[in-house]
C-alpha positions as CSV (number, residue, x, y, z in Angstrom):
1,M,144.1,123.3,106.1
2,K,145.0,123.0,102.1
3,T,144.5,126.5,99.8
4,L,144.2,126.5,96.0
5,N,146.9,127.6,94.4
6,P,146.3,131.2,92.9
7,L,147.3,129.8,89.8
8,F,145.0,127.6,89.6
9,A,142.3,129.6,91.4
10,S,143.2,131.8,88.1
11,L,143.0,129.5,85.6
12,L,139.6,128.3,86.8
13,V,138.2,132.0,87.1
14,A,139.4,132.5,83.4
15,F,137.9,129.4,82.1
16,A,134.5,130.4,84.1
17,M,134.7,133.3,82.4
18,A,135.2,132.3,79.0
19,G,132.0,130.5,78.7
20,A,130.0,133.6,80.2
21,K,127.9,135.6,77.8
22,P,128.0,139.4,78.5
23,A,124.7,140.5,79.4
24,V,122.7,142.6,77.3
25,T,122.1,146.0,78.8
26,A,119.1,148.1,78.5
27,D,121.2,150.9,76.7
28,K,122.1,148.2,74.3
29,M,118.5,146.6,73.7
30,S,117.3,150.5,72.8
31,S,119.8,151.2,70.8
32,G,119.7,148.1,68.8
33,S,115.5,148.2,68.4
34,G,116.4,151.8,67.0
35,K,119.3,150.1,64.6
36,I,116.5,147.7,63.4
37,Y,113.4,150.2,62.8
38,D,116.0,152.1,60.9
39,G,116.7,148.8,58.7
40,Y,113.3,148.2,58.4
41,L,112.3,151.9,57.5
42,K,114.7,151.7,54.4
43,I,112.7,148.6,53.2
44,Q,109.0,150.1,53.9
45,Q,110.1,153.2,51.8
46,A,111.8,151.6,49.1
47,L,108.7,149.4,48.8
48,A,106.5,152.1,48.7
49,G,108.6,153.5,45.7
50,D,108.7,150.4,44.2
51,D,112.2,150.1,44.3
52,F,112.6,146.1,44.3
53,Q,116.5,146.5,44.3
54,K,117.0,149.5,46.9
55,A,114.5,147.2,49.1
56,G,116.3,143.9,48.3
57,N,119.2,145.7,49.4
58,A,118.0,146.9,52.9
59,S,116.6,143.5,53.3
60,K,119.6,141.9,53.1
61,A,121.2,144.9,55.4
62,L,119.2,144.3,58.0
63,F,119.0,140.6,58.2
64,D,123.2,141.1,58.9
65,T,122.2,143.9,61.2
66,L,119.8,141.6,63.5
67,K,122.7,139.0,62.9
68,A,125.1,141.2,65.1
69,A,122.4,142.3,67.6
70,S,122.3,139.0,69.1
71,P,124.8,136.6,68.2
72,N,124.7,134.4,70.8
73,A,121.6,132.2,70.6
74,S,121.1,132.9,74.5
75,K,117.5,132.3,76.2
76,S,117.4,136.1,77.1
77,S,113.7,138.2,76.2
78,W,116.3,140.2,73.6
79,D,117.7,137.3,72.1
80,S,114.3,136.0,71.4
81,A,113.0,139.0,70.2
82,V,115.8,139.6,67.8
83,A,115.8,135.7,66.5
84,N,111.8,136.2,65.8
85,I,112.3,139.6,63.8
86,R,115.5,138.1,61.9
87,K,113.5,134.7,60.9
88,S,110.5,137.3,59.5
89,V,113.1,139.1,57.8
90,E,115.1,136.3,56.1
91,P,113.0,135.3,53.0
92,L,113.2,138.9,52.3
93,A,116.6,139.1,51.9
94,A,116.4,135.8,49.1
95,A,113.3,137.7,47.5
96,K,113.6,137.2,43.8
97,N,111.2,140.0,42.9
98,I,109.1,143.1,44.5
99,R,105.8,140.8,45.2
100,D,107.7,138.4,46.6
101,L,109.3,140.9,49.0
102,R,105.9,142.7,49.6
103,N,104.2,139.9,50.5
104,G,107.2,138.6,52.8
105,F,107.4,142.2,54.7
106,T,103.6,141.4,56.0
107,K,105.2,139.5,59.0
108,V,107.8,141.8,59.6
109,A,105.6,144.9,61.3
110,A,104.3,143.1,64.2
111,P,107.9,141.8,66.0
112,V,109.4,145.0,65.2
113,A,106.6,146.9,66.7
114,E,107.2,144.2,69.9
115,A,110.7,145.1,70.2
116,I,109.9,148.9,70.3
117,E,108.0,148.5,73.1
118,K,109.0,146.4,75.0
119,F,113.1,147.6,75.0
120,G,112.6,151.3,74.3
121,M,114.0,152.6,71.1
122,K,116.6,154.7,70.1
123,S,115.8,156.6,67.2
124,G,115.0,159.9,65.8
125,S,112.2,158.5,64.3
126,P,108.6,158.1,65.5
127,A,106.7,154.7,64.5
128,F,103.0,154.5,63.7
129,L,101.3,151.4,62.6
130,F,99.6,151.4,59.6
131,H,96.9,149.0,58.5
132,C,96.0,148.0,54.6
133,P,92.5,146.2,54.3
134,M,93.0,145.2,50.5
135,H,96.7,143.4,50.9
136,G,96.2,139.6,51.7
137,P,93.0,137.8,52.9
138,H,92.8,139.8,56.3
139,G,94.6,143.0,55.5
140,S,98.1,143.9,55.8
141,D,100.4,145.9,58.5
142,W,103.3,148.3,58.4
143,L,105.5,150.7,60.4
144,Q,106.5,154.3,58.8
145,K,107.9,157.3,60.6
146,D,105.3,159.6,59.8
147,K,101.5,160.1,59.5
148,S,101.1,160.0,55.7
149,T,100.4,157.2,54.5
150,A,103.0,155.5,52.1
151,N,101.8,151.8,51.0
152,P,104.9,149.7,50.9
153,Y,102.3,146.8,49.5
154,F,100.9,148.7,46.5
155,G,103.4,151.4,46.1
156,S,102.7,153.7,43.4
157,E,99.5,151.9,42.4
158,M,97.9,152.7,45.5
159,P,100.0,154.8,47.7
160,E,97.5,156.0,50.2
161,C,95.4,152.6,50.4
162,G,95.8,152.2,54.3
163,S,95.1,153.8,57.8
164,L,97.0,155.1,60.4
165,V,96.1,152.4,63.8
166,R,98.2,154.0,66.5
167,E,101.4,155.1,67.3
168,V,104.0,152.6,68.5
169,K,104.9,153.9,71.8
170,K,108.6,153.7,73.0
171,R,109.4,152.5,76.3
């Protein structure tokens, strides 16, 4: 009976492991959701304060966080969630004015809320979902960390336009 050369066997294992992607743990996903939400909040607060430069910088920083959160294009539910958020944030990072940032921001709340609910979140801040009936044809949603309305779509023009819909439950 022939046996496998130990050196050859070690090389086979090493090559197999080199191609394997590390598993994303529940702790990493929860921590990742928290970092994403914290980045999202910086954009929301800057838009509510009419600060285009700060919102633009926060958008670029969140986009970079999203690239780091899921560098592999695997088919895991975490990678899929991060890809959806990244797709919604990418236009914000390229926005040329506050109106474009605000209009693009409408697409970010839903995938961020879904990630928080599905994967949990390590963040000291709660997540509340708000709705502004005046922005867009059907209104627009956003997340924020407290219950007092700070509308990112109209900023100082209508800071309290909107209502609390619900608290986004962390898993």
